[in-house]
C-alpha positions as CSV (number, residue, x, y, z in Angstrom):
1,X,0.0,0.1,0.1
2,X,1.2,3.4,-1.0
3,X,1.2,6.1,1.7
4,X,-0.5,9.3,0.5
5,X,0.8,12.7,1.5
6,X,-1.5,15.7,1.7
7,X,-4.8,16.7,3.2
8,X,-8.2,15.5,2.4
9,X,-10.9,17.9,1.1
10,X,-12.9,17.7,4.5
11,X,-9.8,18.6,6.5
12,X,-9.0,21.6,4.1
13,X,-12.8,22.9,4.4
14,X,-12.7,22.7,8.2
15,X,-9.4,24.7,8.4
16,X,-10.9,27.2,6.0
17,X,-13.9,27.5,8.1
18,X,-12.1,28.0,11.2
19,X,-9.8,30.6,9.6
20,X,-12.6,32.6,8.1
21,X,-14.5,32.5,11.5
22,X,-11.3,33.9,13.3
23,X,-10.8,36.5,10.6
24,X,-14.4,37.8,10.9
25,X,-14.1,38.1,14.7
26,X,-10.8,39.8,14.6
27,X,-11.8,42.3,12.0
28,X,-14.7,43.6,13.9
29,X,-12.4,44.2,16.8
30,X,-9.8,45.9,14.6
31,X,-12.6,48.0,13.0
32,X,-14.0,49.0,16.4
33,X,-10.6,49.9,17.6
34,X,-10.0,52.1,14.5
35,X,-13.3,53.7,15.0
36,X,-12.4,54.6,18.5
37,X,-8.9,56.0,17.5
38,X,-10.6,58.2,14.8
39,X,-13.4,59.3,17.2
40,X,-10.7,60.4,19.7
41,X,-8.7,62.2,17.1
42,X,-11.7,64.1,15.8
43,X,-12.7,65.0,19.3
44,X,-9.4,66.5,20.3
45,X,-9.3,68.4,17.0
46,X,-12.6,69.9,17.5
47,X,-11.9,70.9,21.1
48,X,-8.8,72.6,20.0
49,X,-10.7,74.5,17.2
50,X,-13.0,76.0,20.0
51,X,-10.1,76.7,22.2
52,X,-8.4,78.5,19.4
53,X,-11.6,80.5,18.7
54,X,-11.8,81.6,22.4
55,X,-8.3,82.6,22.4
56,X,-8.8,84.7,19.1
57,X,-11.9,86.3,20.6
58,X,-10.2,87.3,23.7
59,X,-7.0,88.6,21.9
60,X,-9.3,90.6,19.3
61,X,-11.2,92.3,22.1
62,X,-8.0,93.5,23.7
63,X,-6.2,94.3,20.5
64,X,-9.2,96.3,19.0
65,X,-10.5,97.8,22.2
66,X,-14.2,96.5,21.2
67,X,-16.2,93.8,22.3
68,X,-15.8,90.5,20.5
69,X,-18.3,87.6,20.5
70,X,-17.9,83.9,19.9
71,X,-21.4,82.4,19.1
72,X,-23.0,79.0,18.7
73,X,-24.0,78.6,15.0
74,X,-22.6,79.3,11.7
75,X,-24.8,81.9,10.0
76,X,-26.5,83.2,13.1
77,X,-26.1,83.1,16.9
78,X,-28.7,80.2,17.4
79,X,-26.8,78.8,20.3
80,X,-26.4,75.4,18.5
81,X,-22.8,74.8,19.3
82,X,-22.9,71.5,17.6
83,X,-22.9,73.0,14.1
84,X,-19.8,75.2,14.9
85,X,-19.1,78.8,16.0
86,X,-18.7,82.3,14.5
87,X,-16.3,85.0,15.8
88,X,-17.4,88.5,15.2
89,X,-17.4,92.0,16.3
90,X,-20.0,94.8,15.8
91,X,-18.8,97.6,13.6
92,X,-18.1,100.9,15.2
93,X,-21.5,102.2,14.4
94,X,-23.1,98.9,15.8
95,X,-25.1,98.6,12.6
96,X,-23.6,95.5,11.3
97,X,-21.3,92.5,12.2
98,X,-17.8,91.9,10.9
99,X,-17.2,88.1,11.0
100,X,-13.5,87.2,11.5
101,X,-14.0,83.3,11.5
102,X,-16.7,80.8,11.0
103,X,-15.9,77.3,11.9
104,X,-18.0,74.1,11.3
105,X,-17.8,71.2,13.4
106,X,-18.1,67.5,12.2
107,X,-21.7,66.4,11.7
108,X,-21.6,63.6,14.2
109,X,-20.2,65.7,16.8
110,X,-22.4,66.9,19.8
111,X,-21.4,70.0,21.6
112,X,-23.5,71.3,24.5
113,X,-23.1,74.3,27.0
114,X,-23.5,73.7,30.6
115,X,-23.1,76.5,32.8
116,X,-24.2,80.0,33.7
117,X,-26.2,81.2,31.9
118,X,-27.9,77.9,31.1
119,X,-29.0,78.8,27.4
120,X,-25.8,80.4,26.3
121,X,-25.9,81.5,22.7
122,X,-22.5,83.3,22.6
123,X,-19.6,84.2,24.8
124,X,-18.7,88.0,25.1
125,X,-15.2,89.1,25.5
126,X,-14.7,92.7,26.9
127,X,-12.0,95.2,26.2
128,X,-9.8,94.0,29.1
129,X,-10.1,90.3,27.9
130,X,-12.6,89.1,30.5
131,X,-15.6,87.1,29.6
132,X,-18.1,89.1,31.5
133,X,-18.6,86.5,34.4
134,X,-19.8,83.8,32.0
135,X,-18.6,80.4,33.3
136,X,-19.4,76.8,32.3
137,X,-18.2,73.9,30.4
138,X,-18.6,73.0,26.6
139,X,-19.0,69.3,26.6
140,X,-17.9,67.5,23.4
141,X,-19.3,64.1,22.6
142,X,-18.4,61.6,19.8
143,X,-19.0,57.9,19.6
144,X,-18.2,56.6,23.1
145,X,-16.0,59.5,24.0
146,X,-16.2,62.9,25.6
147,X,-14.1,65.9,26.5
148,X,-14.8,69.1,28.2
149,X,-13.6,72.7,27.7
150,X,-14.2,74.5,31.0
151,X,-14.4,78.4,30.7
152,X,-13.9,80.3,33.9
153,X,-15.3,83.8,34.9
154,X,-12.2,85.6,33.7
155,X,-12.4,84.3,30.2
156,X,-9.6,81.7,30.6
157,X,-10.2,78.1,29.9
158,X,-8.7,74.6,30.3
159,X,-9.5,71.3,28.5
160,X,-10.4,68.2,30.5
161,X,-8.9,64.8,29.6
162,X,-10.5,62.4,27.2
163,X,-13.1,60.2,28.8
164,X,-15.3,57.3,28.0
165,X,-18.9,58.3,28.2
166,X,-19.7,55.5,30.5
167,X,-17.4,56.9,33.2
168,X,-19.7,60.1,33.6
169,X,-20.5,59.2,37.3
170,X,-16.8,59.9,38.2
171,X,-16.2,62.8,35.9
172,X,-16.5,66.6,36.0
173,X,-17.2,66.8,32.3
174,X,-20.9,66.2,32.5
175,X,-23.4,64.2,30.3
176,X,-23.8,64.3,26.5
177,X,-27.6,64.4,26.4
């Protein structure tokens, strides 16, 4: 009797089935991990964009000697911070607005204001760089992640650490709803 070398068709199909099952399970984990990394990157970028806008509004008020405003909304100050923000000043005659920047956020991003006053449509910077005793937190949420940008009464801010939304019970950032 001649000994045969190789694998039977049944053995090959079993190995192929096991490999495809492992590939399927592994790919969903990899895709989920990649989505988390992308959400974190987008979240950090968008928080930085608002932080830069607040800094520019403050510097503009001091440099120009006029009030400057950072408002939630692109075209008008609707208070919808999730769409983006607009940096503007009123003209000297207070008849019109001069827009210096208009920044749109990513469509899936949720941005909410929690603070005083509760329904804040815009942040006002005065000639001395103070924000007129407006304080609170901008909460940024995307996917499973959240971050906060905390604005104090003096018009300065800091950015909180990136957190999983499920850890809201131990965080100072707040809820995304």
